C-alpha positions as CSV (number, residue, x, y, z in Angstrom):
1,X,20.0,89.3,87.0
2,X,22.3,90.3,83.6
3,X,24.1,87.4,84.7
4,X,21.3,84.7,84.7
5,X,20.0,86.0,81.4
6,X,23.6,85.2,79.4
7,X,23.6,81.8,81.3
8,X,20.4,81.0,80.2
9,X,20.9,81.9,76.6
10,X,24.1,80.1,76.9
11,X,22.3,77.2,77.8
12,X,19.6,77.4,74.8
13,X,22.3,77.7,72.1
14,X,24.2,74.8,73.6
15,X,20.7,72.7,73.5
16,X,20.5,73.4,70.0
17,X,23.8,73.1,68.7
18,X,23.2,69.4,67.9
19,X,20.2,69.7,66.0
20,X,22.2,72.6,63.9
21,X,25.1,70.0,63.3
22,X,22.9,67.4,62.2
23,X,21.2,69.7,60.0
24,X,23.8,69.5,57.5
25,X,23.4,67.1,54.2
26,X,26.0,64.5,53.2
27,X,27.2,62.5,50.1
28,X,29.1,59.6,50.0
29,X,30.4,57.4,47.0
30,X,30.8,54.2,48.0
31,X,32.2,52.7,44.7
32,X,34.2,53.3,42.6
33,X,36.9,54.7,44.9
34,X,38.8,57.7,43.6
35,X,41.8,56.9,41.5
36,X,40.1,53.3,40.5
37,X,40.1,52.1,37.1
38,X,37.2,50.8,35.2
39,X,37.0,48.7,32.2
40,X,35.5,50.5,29.5
41,X,33.4,47.6,28.1
42,X,32.0,46.6,31.3
43,X,28.9,47.7,32.9
44,X,30.2,50.0,35.7
45,X,28.1,51.1,38.6
46,X,28.3,54.2,41.0
47,X,27.3,53.2,44.6
48,X,26.3,56.1,46.5
49,X,24.7,57.4,49.9
50,X,22.9,61.0,50.6
51,X,21.3,62.5,53.3
52,X,19.6,65.7,52.3
53,X,19.3,67.7,55.2
54,X,19.9,71.2,54.0
55,X,16.7,73.6,53.9
56,X,17.0,73.8,49.9
57,X,18.1,70.5,49.3
58,X,15.5,68.4,47.5
59,X,17.2,65.9,45.0
60,X,20.3,65.1,43.7
61,X,22.1,65.4,40.2
62,X,24.5,62.2,39.4
63,X,27.2,63.5,37.1
64,X,30.0,62.2,34.7
65,X,32.4,64.8,33.5
66,X,29.8,67.6,34.3
67,X,26.9,66.2,32.7
68,X,24.2,64.7,34.7
69,X,20.8,63.9,35.4
70,X,18.4,64.2,38.3
71,X,17.9,61.6,40.7
72,X,15.5,61.1,43.4
73,X,17.0,57.8,45.2
74,X,19.4,58.9,47.6
75,X,21.0,55.3,48.2
76,X,21.6,52.6,45.9
77,X,23.4,52.0,42.7
78,X,23.4,54.2,39.6
79,X,24.3,52.4,36.1
80,X,27.0,54.6,34.4
81,X,26.9,55.3,30.9
82,X,29.4,53.6,28.7
83,X,32.8,55.6,29.8
84,X,35.2,56.7,26.7
85,X,38.6,55.3,28.0
86,X,40.7,58.1,29.6
87,X,40.5,59.8,33.1
88,X,37.0,60.9,34.3
89,X,35.1,62.4,36.9
90,X,31.8,61.3,38.7
91,X,30.1,63.3,40.8
92,X,27.0,64.2,43.2
93,X,25.6,67.4,43.9
94,X,22.7,68.2,46.2
95,X,20.4,70.6,44.3
96,X,17.1,72.6,45.1
97,X,14.0,72.3,43.0
98,X,15.1,74.5,40.4
99,X,18.2,72.1,40.0
100,X,20.4,74.7,41.1
101,X,23.5,73.3,43.2
102,X,23.0,74.1,46.9
103,X,26.7,73.6,47.7
104,X,26.8,70.1,49.1
105,X,28.7,67.8,46.8
106,X,31.3,65.1,46.3
107,X,33.4,64.0,43.3
108,X,36.2,61.5,42.5
109,X,38.2,60.8,39.6
110,X,38.7,57.4,38.0
111,X,40.3,56.1,34.8
112,X,38.8,54.1,32.5
113,X,40.8,51.7,30.1
């Protein structure tokens, strides 16, 4: 009988494993690519796609060199502010309703000339 309970428990855990895996948030920065060079005088955009699935994830922050702003749109284009020449870091962080990062983030380095 004990053996049957172990098998049943194992079957239940396997049945819910895909659901647990699907509950992870993802962040993709589509453009610009990591290491890209952008023109300082051009209107530059960040193209992204985010899936928020974590229990605390509420919205995202898009950041340039660590300074950012809240964004509720999870897919699309974000117009970047004028970027001074030099190396810059662009990032996206999943945050909770109090704007505290929840751990899911993605960043890239770009060069602005």
